[in-house]
N, C-alpha and C positions, 0 to 999 in steps of 0.2 A: 408432606413435601415442604422442604425448608429453603427459604431464600436467605442467602448470607451475603452481606456486603462487607468489604474488607477495607480497612485503613492501611494495613501493612501489605506492601507488594510481595514481600517474602512469604507471608501467610497465604496470599492468593496463589502465588507460584506453586506452593506445595500441593494445592488442589488441582491447578490447571496444567502444570508442566507434564505430568505423566501422559495425559491425553495429547497435548500439543506436540510433544517430542515424537510421538508415534505418527503424527500427521504433519511433519515439519514443513513440507512443501505447500500443502493446501492451506494451512493456517499460518503461513510465514508472517503475514502482516500482524496478526494478533500476537504471535510469539515475539516478533521483533519489537513491537511496541511495549510489551510487558517487560522485556529486558531493558528497554529505555526507561521505563518507570522505576525499575529497581536501581538504575544508575542515577536517578534523580533528574532525568531530562524533561520531565513533565510536571506541571503544577495541577493540583486538585484532580487527580485521576479518579474515575469511577470504576470500581472493580467488584464484580458480584458473581455468584454461582447459585445454581439451584440443584439440590440433592434430594434424594428420597431413599431412605433406609440404606445409606452409605453408597448409593449409586449416583454418580455425577450425571446430571441430565442436561445442563446448559451452562454456558459461560458468557459473560458480558463485560465489555471494557470500553471506556471512553476517556479521551484526553481532550477536553474542550479547547478550542472550538471544533475539533475533529469529530467525525461521525461515531456513533455508537456501533461497535463491532459485536456481532451476535453469532454465537455458535450453539447449535443444538446437538448434543452428544447422542441423545436418544430421540430420534425423530418421531417415534410413536407417542412421545409425551410432549411434543412441540406445542400443541394448542394450549394445554394447561400451563405450560411454562411461559408462553407469551402473555396469557391473562395475568399471571402472577407478577411478572417483571413490570408490566405496564401499570398495574395497580400500585406497585411500590414506587415507581418513578413519579406517578401522579401524587401519591401520598406525601412523598418527600419533596415535591416541587422541584425535581431535577429536570432542567431544560434539555431537550433533545432536539437538535436542529436537523440532523440527518442520520441515516443509518447505512451501514455497509455489511453485506453478508452474502451467502449463497443466494442465487436469484429466488428460488422457491421460498427459502426462509425469510428473506427480506420482504417479499410481497405478502406473505402470511402475517408477518408482524405489522406491516403498514395497514392491512385491512382491519386488524383488531385495534390498532391505534386510532384509526378513523372512527370506528364504532364507539370507542370510549372517550375520545377527545373532540371529535368533529373535525380534526385536521387531516386533510388529504395528503397524498404523497405524489411528488413529481420526480421524474428520473433526472439525475445529474450525469450519470455515466453508466451505460450498459457495458460491462467489463468481461473480459476473459482473463483467466490466470493461466499463464504458460510456464512450462518448465523446460530447462535445457540441461542435458547431461554431456553433450559433445557438440562442438561447432562443426557444421558441414564444411569441410575444407574445399569443396568444389565450387563454392559460390564466388562470383566475380567481385573483387575488391576494388574500390576506388583508389586512385593514387594518393599518396601521403603517408602519414604515420601518426600514432597516438602518443600522447604524453599526459602526465598529471598536470592539472591546473596549478599555478603558483600565485604568489602575491600580486604579480603584475596583471593577472587575469581576473582579479576580483570584480572590477567594474563591469567587465563584459559578462561574467557569470551572473552577476546581479541583474543586469538588463535582460539576459536570456531567461532567467528565473521568472521575471514578471511577464515576459512574452509567452512563456510556457503556460502559465496560469491562464492568460487570456485565451490562448489557443484551445486549451482543454475545456474552457467554459466553466471552470470551477470557481466558486467564490474564494477570493484571497483569504488565507488564514493568518497572514502576517502583514504588519505594516512595513514601511520602507526600512525603519531602523532595525526591526526584527529580521528582515531579509538580509540586511548587511551583516548582522551578528551571525545569522545562520550560515551564510555563504562563507564567512571567515572561518567558521568551524569546519565546514566541508573541505575547504581548501587546505587548512592546516592539517587535517586528518588524511589528506590524499584520497578523498572520496570522489573527486570530479575528474573524469577522463575527457580530454579534448582531442579532436582530430584536426591535424594541420595539413595544408597542401600549399606548396609554394610560399611558405611563410605566413599564410593566412589561416586563422582558426575558423573552421567551417561547420563543426558539429560538436555535441557534447552528450555525455551520459553520466549518471551518478551511481555509485555503490551505496546501498542502503540496507539497514536492518540485518546485519550478518547474524546467523544462528550457528549452531554447532557444525552443521553439514552444508548449509546453503546460504545464499546471499541474494538480495533483490537488486535488480537493475531498474533504475527510475530516472526521471528528469531527462528523457531522450529528447533532444531539441536540435533542429537545424534552422537557421534563419531563412526567411522566404526566398531571398535572392540566391541561396545556395541549394535549394531543394531540387529534386528530380535529377540529381547527379550521383545518387547512390551513397552519399556520405553517411546518412543515418544508419543504413544497413551495415556499412563498413565499420562505423564506430562501435555499434553494438556487437558485431561479430568479433572485432579485435578486443574490445573491452571484456566481453564475456569469456573469451578464450583466456585472457589474463586472469580473470577471477577464478576460472576452473583450475588454475594451477594451485589455488589455495583451498577451494571449496569443491564439494562433490557435485553440486548443481546450482544453477541460477534460476530465479523466477522473475517474472515481470507481469504487470497488469497492462492490458491493451483496451482501447476503445473499440468495441465490437462494431460500431457504426463507421469505423474508418477501415475500409478493406485494404487500403494500401499498407498501413502499418502492420496489420495482421499477416498479410502476405509476406512482408519483409521478414518478420520474426520467424515465420514458418520456414522460409528459405534458409535462415541461419541454422535452424534445427530445433527451435522452440516448439513444444507441443502443448496444446490446451489441456488442462487437467480439471478445471471447474468453470462454471459460469457464475459470475458475481454481478452485483448491482449496487450502485450508490444512489440512494433515494433521499431527496430533500423532503422534510416534513413541513408542510405549509402552516403558517400561523393563522 
C-alpha cells in the first residue's frame, strides 16, 4: 500500500479527477477546491492519495486553515487507510484542526485519531448535502426581485459575511482584511446574488466552486429583522433557477440541526444525497 503526497496539483488531479468526475455531486467540495488549488487560489495545500497495486483507495486534501477533506474510494480498506494517513500526518508534523467527510468516514477517522494522538473530536456541524436538478415552480415566492451584488453592496456583504459565520457557529477562517479582499473578488466575479424588496436588500446567496456540470450554493443569509418572511427560500429558489440555466445541477450543504432551512430547501426541490459532518479535533 502506497501513500503518495503531491506538490503538484496537476499531478494530484491526474490521480483524483477520474473518480471525482464520476461522483461530481457527492464530492463537489473536494473537486471544487482542487480546481481552486490548480488555479493558485490556496497557499500550502496538502494533497495525498493511497493506492494499492494500481487501485485508488483514498484521497485527502486540505487548504489550511480549512478542514482535512477525506474520501475513501474503497471502503473495505478504510481502516488501514486511516492508520496509514494518520501515521504520515504525525510523522510529518502536519497540523489538522478539523476534518470534513461522509459521516461514517469522519467518525471512523476521529476514533483512530484519538487512539493515536489522544485528541478527541467535537462536532462543528452535522451536515446534509443536497442536490437540485429543477426548481419546484409551485412554491410561493416573496415579493421583490434578485440582482447581482455590485461595488456599492460590498460593505453590506462584508457585514453579512461576518454575521453568517457567527450564525453557523464556525470559527472564522479569515480576518477582516481577508474578508474585504474575498468579498471584492466575489462581487467582481458576479458570484453574490441579492434579493431586494421595495428598494431594500433583504437576503443573499453565493455561487461557489463551479465544476463541469454543477455548482454550489453557499452563504445563504437573511438578517434577523427580515427573517420569517420567505426571503431566503425565494432567494435560493430564484438564484438556483438562474444557475440551472448554465449548470445541470446545484448542490448545497445544510445544518441538519436546523429543521427550518432543511424544510425550505426541500420545498424548492433540493434532495439530500449524503450525510456529512464537520468535526473539530481538540488539542
